[in-house]
C-alpha positions as CSV (number, residue, x, y, z in Angstrom):
1,M,45.4,81.4,115.1
2,R,45.7,85.1,113.4
3,A,44.3,86.5,116.5
4,I,46.5,86.5,119.4
5,H,46.8,89.0,122.7
6,S,46.9,92.6,121.5
7,S,50.3,93.2,123.3
8,T,51.5,90.7,121.6
9,S,50.3,91.9,117.9
10,T,51.8,95.5,118.7
11,M,55.3,93.3,119.7
12,L,55.1,91.5,116.2
13,S,54.4,94.9,114.4
14,T,57.7,96.6,116.3
15,F,59.2,93.1,115.3
16,I,58.3,93.6,111.4
17,S,59.3,97.3,111.3
18,S,63.0,97.0,113.0
19,S,63.7,94.0,110.9
20,S,62.8,96.5,107.6
21,L,64.9,98.9,109.1
22,F,67.6,96.8,109.3
23,T,67.0,95.3,106.1
24,T,67.9,99.0,104.4
25,V,71.0,99.7,106.7
26,R,72.7,96.0,106.1
27,S,72.2,96.5,102.4
28,N,73.5,99.8,102.3
29,M,76.7,98.4,104.0
30,L,77.6,95.6,101.5
31,S,80.0,96.0,99.4
32,P,78.7,95.0,95.3
33,S,82.6,95.3,94.6
34,N,83.6,92.1,96.5
35,P,84.9,89.6,94.3
36,I,85.0,86.4,96.2
37,E,82.5,83.8,95.9
38,T,81.2,82.1,99.1
39,P,79.9,78.8,99.0
40,V,76.3,78.2,98.7
41,V,74.2,76.6,101.5
42,L,70.5,75.4,100.8
43,G,68.3,74.5,103.8
44,F,64.8,73.1,104.2
45,G,62.6,73.0,107.0
46,G,60.8,74.7,110.4
47,V,60.6,78.5,110.5
48,S,58.5,80.2,113.3
49,V,58.1,83.3,115.0
50,D,59.1,82.5,119.0
51,L,57.1,84.5,121.4
52,L,59.9,84.3,124.5
53,A,59.6,84.9,128.2
54,T,61.8,84.5,131.0
55,V,60.0,84.1,134.5
56,A,61.7,83.7,138.2
57,S,60.8,79.7,137.8
58,F,58.4,77.6,136.1
59,P,54.8,78.1,137.1
60,N,53.2,75.4,138.7
61,P,49.2,74.6,137.5
62,D,47.1,76.9,137.5
63,D,49.6,79.6,138.8
64,K,49.5,83.4,137.6
65,I,52.8,84.8,137.4
66,R,54.7,87.7,135.5
67,S,57.3,87.6,133.1
68,T,60.9,89.1,133.6
69,S,61.5,89.9,130.1
70,M,60.2,89.2,126.6
71,K,61.3,89.1,123.5
72,V,59.6,88.2,119.8
73,Q,61.7,86.9,117.1
74,G,62.2,84.4,114.3
75,G,62.8,80.8,115.0
76,G,62.5,77.3,113.5
77,N,65.4,74.7,113.5
78,A,66.1,75.2,110.1
79,G,65.4,79.2,110.4
80,N,67.9,79.6,113.2
81,A,70.5,77.5,111.5
82,L,70.7,79.1,108.0
83,T,70.7,82.6,109.9
84,C,74.1,81.4,112.0
85,A,75.2,80.5,108.9
86,A,74.3,83.3,107.3
87,R,75.9,85.3,110.1
88,L,79.1,83.2,109.6
89,G,79.5,84.0,106.1
90,L,78.0,81.3,103.9
91,N,75.6,82.2,101.3
92,A,72.5,80.7,102.7
93,R,69.2,79.6,101.0
94,L,66.0,78.5,102.8
95,I,63.1,77.0,101.5
96,S,59.9,77.3,103.8
97,K,56.6,78.2,104.4
98,V,54.6,81.0,105.7
99,A,51.0,82.9,105.8
100,N,50.8,86.5,104.6
101,D,50.3,87.7,107.9
102,V,52.0,89.4,110.6
103,Q,54.0,86.3,111.8
104,G,54.9,85.4,108.2
105,R,56.2,88.6,106.9
106,G,58.4,89.3,110.2
107,V,60.0,85.8,109.6
108,L,60.8,87.0,106.1
109,E,62.1,90.6,107.0
110,E,64.4,89.0,110.3
111,L,65.9,86.7,107.4
112,R,66.6,89.1,104.8
113,A,67.9,91.1,107.4
114,D,70.5,88.7,108.2
115,G,71.0,87.8,104.7
116,V,69.2,84.7,104.0
117,D,68.1,84.0,100.5
118,V,64.3,83.5,101.0
119,S,63.0,84.0,97.5
120,F,62.2,80.3,97.4
121,F,59.5,80.3,100.2
122,V,55.7,79.7,99.7
123,V,53.7,82.1,101.0
124,S,50.0,81.4,101.4
125,E,47.3,83.9,101.8
126,E,44.9,81.8,104.0
127,G,45.6,80.3,107.3
128,N,48.4,81.2,109.8
129,S,52.3,80.9,110.3
130,P,54.1,79.0,113.0
131,F,54.8,80.0,115.9
132,T,55.8,78.7,119.2
133,Y,55.7,80.3,123.0
134,V,59.0,79.7,124.5
135,I,59.4,80.3,128.9
136,V,62.6,80.5,129.6
137,D,63.1,79.2,133.8
138,N,66.0,81.3,134.8
139,Q,66.3,79.3,137.7
140,T,66.8,75.9,136.3
141,K,68.3,77.6,132.8
142,T,65.6,75.7,130.6
143,R,63.3,76.4,128.5
144,T,59.8,74.6,127.4
145,C,58.1,75.1,124.0
146,I,54.6,75.0,123.0
147,H,54.5,75.4,119.0
148,T,51.6,76.1,116.9
149,P,52.1,74.8,113.5
150,G,51.4,76.4,110.0
151,S,48.5,76.2,108.3
152,P,48.1,75.3,105.5
153,R,50.7,72.3,105.5
154,M,53.5,72.3,102.8
155,T,53.0,70.0,100.1
156,P,54.8,68.7,97.0
157,D,52.6,70.6,94.7
158,D,54.0,74.2,96.5
159,L,57.0,73.8,94.5
160,T,57.5,73.7,90.7
161,T,60.5,71.1,89.3
162,S,61.9,74.5,88.1
163,T,61.7,75.8,91.7
164,V,63.2,73.4,92.4
165,A,66.3,73.4,90.3
166,S,66.9,76.7,90.9
167,A,66.6,76.6,94.7
168,L,69.8,74.0,93.9
169,N,71.8,75.8,91.6
170,G,75.2,76.0,92.8
171,V,74.8,74.8,96.4
172,Q,77.7,73.0,97.9
173,L,75.7,71.7,100.6
174,A,72.2,71.3,101.3
175,Y,70.8,70.7,105.5
176,F,67.4,69.6,106.0
177,D,65.9,69.4,109.6
178,V,63.4,66.5,108.8
179,R,60.0,68.9,109.1
180,L,57.5,69.5,106.2
181,H,58.9,66.0,105.1
182,E,57.0,65.3,101.9
183,T,58.2,68.1,100.5
184,A,61.6,68.5,101.6
185,L,62.1,64.6,100.1
186,V,61.4,66.2,97.1
187,V,64.4,68.5,97.2
188,A,66.5,66.2,99.1
189,H,66.8,63.3,96.3
190,E,67.0,66.1,93.6
191,A,70.1,67.4,95.7
192,N,71.4,63.5,96.1
193,K,70.8,63.1,92.2
194,R,73.1,66.6,91.9
195,G,75.9,64.9,94.0
196,I,75.4,67.7,96.3
197,P,75.8,66.2,100.2
198,I,73.1,66.2,102.4
199,L,73.5,67.2,106.6
200,I,70.7,65.9,107.9
201,D,69.4,67.0,111.7
202,A,68.0,63.9,113.3
203,E,67.4,65.4,116.7
204,K,64.1,63.9,117.0
205,L,62.2,60.8,115.6
206,R,60.4,62.2,113.1
207,E,58.0,60.8,109.8
208,G,60.3,60.1,107.2
209,L,63.7,60.2,109.2
210,D,64.7,57.1,107.6
211,E,64.6,57.9,103.8
212,F,66.5,60.9,104.9
213,L,69.2,59.3,106.5
214,N,69.5,56.9,103.5
215,L,70.2,60.0,101.5
216,S,72.6,61.9,104.0
217,D,76.1,62.3,104.1
218,Y,76.3,63.8,107.1
219,V,74.1,63.4,110.4
220,W,73.9,65.2,113.9
221,T,71.9,64.2,116.5
222,K,71.1,65.4,120.2
223,A,69.4,62.4,121.4
224,P,71.1,60.6,124.0
225,T,73.4,57.8,122.4
226,V,76.6,55.6,123.1
227,S,79.2,55.2,120.9
228,S,79.0,51.8,120.0
229,A,75.3,53.4,118.4
230,L,77.2,55.4,116.2
231,V,78.8,52.6,114.8
232,S,75.6,50.7,113.9
233,M,74.9,54.1,112.0
234,L,77.9,54.3,110.0
235,L,77.1,50.2,109.0
236,R,73.4,51.2,108.5
237,L,74.1,54.1,106.1
238,P,77.2,53.6,103.9
239,K,76.7,56.9,102.5
240,V,77.4,59.0,105.6
241,K,80.8,60.3,106.1
242,F,80.6,61.5,109.8
243,V,77.7,61.4,112.6
244,I,77.8,64.1,115.4
245,V,76.0,63.6,118.7
246,T,75.6,66.6,121.4
247,L,75.2,66.1,124.9
248,G,74.4,69.9,125.9
249,A,77.3,70.6,128.6
250,D,79.2,67.4,128.3
251,G,79.9,68.6,124.7
252,C,79.7,65.9,121.7
253,I,80.9,62.7,120.2
254,M,81.9,62.1,116.4
255,L,82.9,59.5,114.5
256,E,83.9,59.5,111.1
257,R,84.0,56.9,108.5
258,S,87.8,56.3,107.1
259,I,87.6,56.1,103.1
260,T,91.4,55.8,102.9
261,V,92.5,52.9,104.8
262,P,90.8,49.1,102.8
263,A,88.4,47.8,105.3
264,D,90.8,44.4,105.3
265,D,94.1,46.3,105.7
266,A,95.7,44.0,109.2
267,T,97.7,47.1,110.1
268,I,95.3,49.2,111.5
269,E,94.5,48.1,115.4
270,E,91.0,47.1,116.3
271,M,89.5,48.5,119.3
272,D,86.2,48.5,121.4
273,V,84.3,51.5,120.7
274,D,83.2,52.0,124.3
275,N,86.7,51.3,125.7
276,L,88.3,53.8,123.0
277,L,86.2,56.3,124.3
278,K,86.9,56.4,127.9
279,L,90.4,56.3,127.0
280,L,89.7,60.0,124.6
281,K,87.7,61.4,128.5
282,Q,91.0,60.6,130.2
283,K,93.0,62.8,127.5
284,I,90.5,66.1,128.4
285,D,91.8,68.8,130.5
286,C,89.4,69.6,133.2
287,G,90.8,72.6,133.6
288,Q,90.1,73.9,130.4
289,T,87.2,76.4,130.3
290,A,87.2,76.6,126.3
291,P,85.9,74.0,123.9
292,T,88.4,71.4,122.8
293,C,88.8,68.2,120.5
294,V,90.9,64.7,121.6
295,S,90.7,62.0,118.9
296,S,91.9,59.0,117.8
297,G,93.9,57.5,114.7
298,I,92.3,55.3,112.2
299,T,90.8,52.7,114.2
300,R,88.9,49.8,113.6
301,L,85.6,50.5,115.7
302,Q,84.2,47.2,117.4
303,A,80.7,47.2,118.7
304,K,79.9,44.0,120.4
305,G,76.9,42.5,118.5
306,V,77.1,45.5,116.4
307,G,80.3,44.9,113.7
308,S,83.4,47.3,112.9
309,V,83.7,49.7,110.7
310,C,87.4,51.8,110.1
311,G,87.4,55.7,111.2
312,R,88.4,58.3,113.8
313,L,86.7,58.7,117.1
314,F,86.5,62.4,118.4
315,L,85.5,63.6,121.8
316,G,84.8,67.4,121.9
317,T,84.0,69.5,125.0
318,A,81.5,72.6,125.5
319,E,82.3,76.0,126.8
320,K,82.4,76.1,130.5
321,I,79.9,79.1,131.0
322,P,80.0,81.2,134.2
323,E,76.5,80.8,135.9
324,P,75.8,84.6,135.4
325,E,76.7,84.3,131.9
326,L,74.2,81.7,131.0
327,V,70.5,83.2,129.7
328,D,69.0,81.2,127.5
329,T,69.6,77.6,125.8
330,T,67.5,78.1,123.3
331,G,68.5,77.1,119.7
332,A,72.0,76.1,120.8
333,G,71.9,73.0,118.5
334,D,70.8,75.3,115.8
335,A,73.7,77.0,116.4
336,F,76.1,74.6,116.4
337,I,74.6,73.1,113.1
338,G,74.9,76.6,111.8
339,A,78.6,76.0,112.4
340,I,78.9,72.6,111.6
341,L,77.4,73.9,107.6
342,Y,80.1,76.8,107.9
343,A,82.9,74.0,108.4
344,I,82.1,71.5,106.0
345,C,81.6,74.6,103.1
346,T,85.1,75.9,104.2
347,N,87.0,72.3,104.4
348,R,87.5,72.9,108.4
349,P,89.1,69.4,110.1
350,P,87.1,68.1,112.7
351,E,89.4,69.1,114.9
352,Q,88.9,73.1,114.5
353,M,85.2,72.1,113.6
354,L,83.8,70.6,116.4
355,P,85.3,73.2,119.1
356,F,84.3,75.8,116.4
357,A,80.6,75.0,116.7
358,A,81.1,74.4,120.5
359,Q,82.0,77.7,120.9
360,V,79.4,79.4,118.7
361,A,76.5,77.3,120.3
362,A,78.1,78.7,123.6
363,I,77.9,82.4,122.4
364,S,74.6,82.1,121.8
365,C,73.9,80.6,125.0
366,R,74.4,84.3,126.6
367,A,71.4,85.9,125.0
368,L,67.7,85.4,125.3
369,G,66.2,83.8,121.9
370,A,67.6,81.3,119.1
371,R,69.2,84.1,117.0
372,T,69.9,87.3,119.4
373,G,73.5,86.2,120.2
374,L,74.7,84.7,117.2
375,P,77.7,85.8,116.3
376,R,79.5,86.8,113.0
377,L,82.4,85.4,111.8
378,S,84.2,88.6,113.0
379,D,83.9,88.2,116.8
380,P,86.8,88.0,118.0
381,R,85.3,85.3,120.3
382,L,85.9,82.8,117.5
383,A,89.7,84.1,116.4
384,P,90.9,81.2,118.3
385,F,88.8,78.8,116.9
386,L,89.5,79.9,113.2
387,G,93.4,79.2,113.4
């Protein structure tokens, strides 16, 4: 799969050259005298090169159409989320695997340019790096992804015990997108032994997901769900502190376990979780365009046929992006996760974390590709959410 269309190869070469230039410029801008120690977050998972083409409308079978624009940039869930975290100011490390080909070199250079530590990557001298064709439909504002996995696949033998130990040294939070799961689980188990909190991307039902969930402290998913399913997850996974489900333009729901109130405290009100969610929806100001968040107090949340858990329910809204400003939703979930990583590492309360993450995701949707629009912490559009 190394040989791709010549015009794409040219763009990939340009991609590498521009990334190298940005690396040099950014290195000169960094101040070695800055004594502030930033939180360290480790990510493990998918990276790729995204070949993005925008079209007026998605083609019918056997159609021949022209793109309206084209971009080549790094992608992959973990690559995008860690790039976001790095731009927000975290010390980001990433473990993944690429081949020593034009795609793989481009992936590494772009990550370095954004300040992501790629020293723990595995680089194969054979095979191909992952890449994804992304078709962005300007009419429906949707995107279609056609992914080509990397080869050879990553295996536990690719990482030595000392490499895993070094990668986890000083880490405050670890993130896994559940790709390359056999090797990822080796790192996750070691992180768990060291008491390092783990955030899991449970976007899809991937192989190994159940084992990851049992190790996790925080869970994110964008699969359609109901609030009672969140209660079920916290009951089934006693280690998990909170679960967030994102609902696209409809915002997000978060259920946070209460660890400060005894489970048998008779003074805590008990409510049906679905009814509580309806009450929270009534508190939302529908005229507000910026992301907001409403929450319950500590409540014993009852789910019929499931059980109850003591905690707080949060309902977050998404930004109402004006139609002309909405360009591409590719990587919006990864941007949300990157912001959540930042919020956890900097001890932001949920009432601040959810609107902040929603705003970061909304900003990313205003440019083509998963990374082009990712903001830096200094972006004035984030200032109202950092308080």
